C-alpha positions as CSV (number, residue, x, y, z in Angstrom):
1,M,-27.3,29.5,-15.0
2,G,-25.1,26.7,-13.8
3,A,-23.4,23.8,-15.6
4,A,-26.1,21.4,-14.5
5,D,-28.9,23.6,-15.9
6,D,-27.0,23.8,-19.2
7,R,-26.5,20.1,-19.3
8,E,-30.2,19.5,-18.7
9,K,-31.2,21.9,-21.5
10,R,-28.8,20.2,-23.9
11,R,-30.1,16.8,-22.9
12,A,-33.7,17.9,-23.3
13,A,-32.9,19.3,-26.8
14,M,-31.1,16.1,-27.8
15,L,-34.0,14.0,-26.5
16,D,-36.4,16.0,-28.7
17,K,-34.1,15.7,-31.7
18,L,-33.6,12.0,-31.3
19,A,-37.4,11.4,-30.8
20,T,-38.1,13.4,-34.0
21,V,-35.6,11.2,-35.9
22,L,-37.2,8.1,-34.5
23,E,-40.6,9.4,-35.6
24,Q,-39.3,10.0,-39.1
25,A,-38.1,6.3,-39.0
26,G,-41.7,5.2,-38.2
27,F,-42.0,5.2,-34.5
28,P,-45.2,6.7,-33.1
29,H,-44.6,10.0,-31.2
30,G,-45.0,8.7,-27.6
31,M,-42.9,5.6,-28.3
32,A,-40.2,7.7,-29.9
33,K,-40.0,9.9,-26.8
34,V,-39.8,6.9,-24.5
35,Y,-37.2,5.2,-26.6
36,A,-35.2,8.4,-26.9
37,A,-35.2,8.8,-23.1
38,L,-34.1,5.2,-22.6
39,T,-31.3,5.7,-25.2
40,L,-30.0,8.8,-23.4
41,A,-30.4,7.3,-19.9
42,D,-27.2,7.8,-17.8
43,G,-27.4,4.3,-16.4
44,E,-28.7,0.9,-17.5
45,G,-32.3,2.0,-17.9
46,L,-35.1,4.0,-16.4
47,S,-38.1,3.2,-14.2
48,T,-41.7,4.0,-15.0
49,S,-41.6,7.0,-12.6
50,D,-38.3,8.2,-14.2
51,L,-40.0,8.2,-17.6
52,I,-43.2,9.9,-16.3
53,E,-41.1,12.6,-14.6
54,E,-38.7,13.2,-17.5
55,L,-41.2,13.2,-20.3
56,G,-44.2,14.6,-18.5
57,I,-46.5,11.8,-19.6
58,S,-48.9,9.6,-17.9
59,K,-48.4,6.1,-16.5
60,A,-50.8,4.8,-19.1
61,S,-48.6,6.4,-21.9
62,V,-45.5,4.7,-20.5
63,S,-47.4,1.4,-20.3
64,N,-48.6,1.7,-23.9
65,A,-45.2,2.6,-25.2
66,M,-43.6,-0.3,-23.2
67,Q,-46.2,-2.8,-24.4
68,F,-45.1,-2.0,-28.0
69,L,-41.4,-1.6,-27.3
70,V,-41.1,-4.8,-25.3
71,G,-43.4,-6.7,-27.7
72,T,-41.1,-5.8,-30.6
73,N,-38.0,-6.8,-28.7
74,L,-36.5,-3.3,-28.7
75,V,-36.7,-2.9,-24.9
76,E,-36.8,-5.3,-21.9
77,R,-38.3,-5.0,-18.5
78,Y,-36.1,-5.8,-15.5
79,R,-36.3,-5.6,-11.8
80,V,-34.1,-3.6,-9.5
81,R,-33.5,-5.1,-6.0
82,G,-35.4,-3.1,-3.4
83,S,-37.7,-1.5,-5.9
84,R,-41.3,-2.6,-6.6
85,E,-41.3,-0.5,-9.8
86,A,-40.7,-1.8,-13.3
87,H,-37.5,-0.7,-15.0
88,Y,-36.8,-0.7,-18.7
89,R,-33.6,-0.9,-20.8
90,I,-32.8,-1.0,-24.4
91,L,-31.8,-4.3,-25.9
92,K,-28.5,-4.2,-27.8
93,G,-28.2,-5.3,-31.4
94,R,-31.7,-4.4,-32.5
95,W,-31.1,-1.6,-35.1
96,G,-30.1,-4.1,-37.8
97,D,-33.4,-5.8,-37.1
98,I,-35.3,-2.6,-37.4
99,L,-33.8,-1.8,-40.8
100,A,-34.3,-5.3,-42.0
101,R,-38.1,-4.9,-41.2
102,K,-38.1,-1.6,-43.1
103,F,-36.3,-3.2,-46.0
104,A,-38.8,-6.1,-46.0
105,A,-41.6,-3.6,-46.7
106,T,-39.8,-2.8,-50.0
107,S,-40.3,-6.3,-51.1
108,Y,-44.0,-6.1,-50.3
109,V,-44.5,-2.9,-52.3
110,R,-42.7,-4.4,-55.2
111,S,-44.9,-7.5,-55.1
112,V,-48.1,-5.5,-54.9
113,A,-46.9,-3.4,-57.9
114,E,-46.4,-6.6,-59.8
115,E,-49.8,-7.9,-58.8
116,A,-51.5,-4.6,-59.8
117,M,-49.7,-4.7,-63.2
118,S,-51.4,-8.1,-63.9
119,A,-54.8,-6.7,-62.8
120,T,-54.9,-3.7,-65.1
121,D,-55.4,-3.3,-68.8
122,S,-54.4,0.3,-68.8
123,P,-51.1,0.9,-70.6
124,A,-50.6,4.2,-68.6
125,A,-51.3,2.5,-65.3
126,C,-49.0,-0.4,-66.2
127,A,-46.2,2.1,-67.1
128,R,-46.5,3.8,-63.7
129,L,-46.7,0.4,-61.9
130,E,-43.7,-0.9,-63.9
131,E,-41.6,2.1,-62.8
132,M,-42.7,1.5,-59.1
133,R,-41.9,-2.2,-59.4
134,D,-38.4,-1.5,-61.0
135,V,-37.5,1.1,-58.3
136,Y,-38.5,-1.1,-55.5
137,A,-36.9,-4.2,-57.0
138,F,-33.6,-2.3,-57.3
139,F,-33.7,-1.2,-53.7
140,E,-34.9,-4.6,-52.5
141,Q,-31.7,-6.1,-54.0
142,E,-29.5,-3.4,-52.8
143,F,-30.9,-3.6,-49.3
144,E,-30.3,-7.4,-49.3
145,N,-26.6,-6.7,-50.2
146,V,-26.3,-4.0,-47.5
147,M,-27.7,-6.3,-44.8
148,Q,-25.4,-9.1,-45.8
149,R,-22.4,-6.8,-45.6
150,F,-23.7,-5.5,-42.2
151,K,-24.0,-9.1,-40.9
152,E,-20.5,-10.0,-42.1
153,R,-19.0,-6.9,-40.5
154,T,-20.8,-7.2,-37.2
155,G,-21.3,-10.9,-36.9
156,R,-25.1,-10.4,-36.3
């Protein structure tokens, strides 16, 4: 087995590992694979046929993934001179935005817990909801502080 084969095996294993991490972060499976492939691209980005070949997925799967990824401003479509095919690349500076959206969900859960507390007369349910609210309120405040420090550090 040559060095090139070994490199391709390591790349494939890393692509799977990165896609799994992205899935755990909330990406749907197909989109996680496409985003991982774009992240590990040797050059600026990948074409539709590059993604089809590397991932063994259909053109429709690439199109669906790109509709989501482009729509959420994680990826952009660009043209390569002399090619009629769409190419895609990752937009820089988006991970903070992704985490900020995740953190925003914390605020929503806290507010729903508060709303549920006011809608129940059960002391047991209220105690459970109060714990939920307190945990989410704590992390909501901590996340705000973390994001503020991140913005100060990175200028984003």
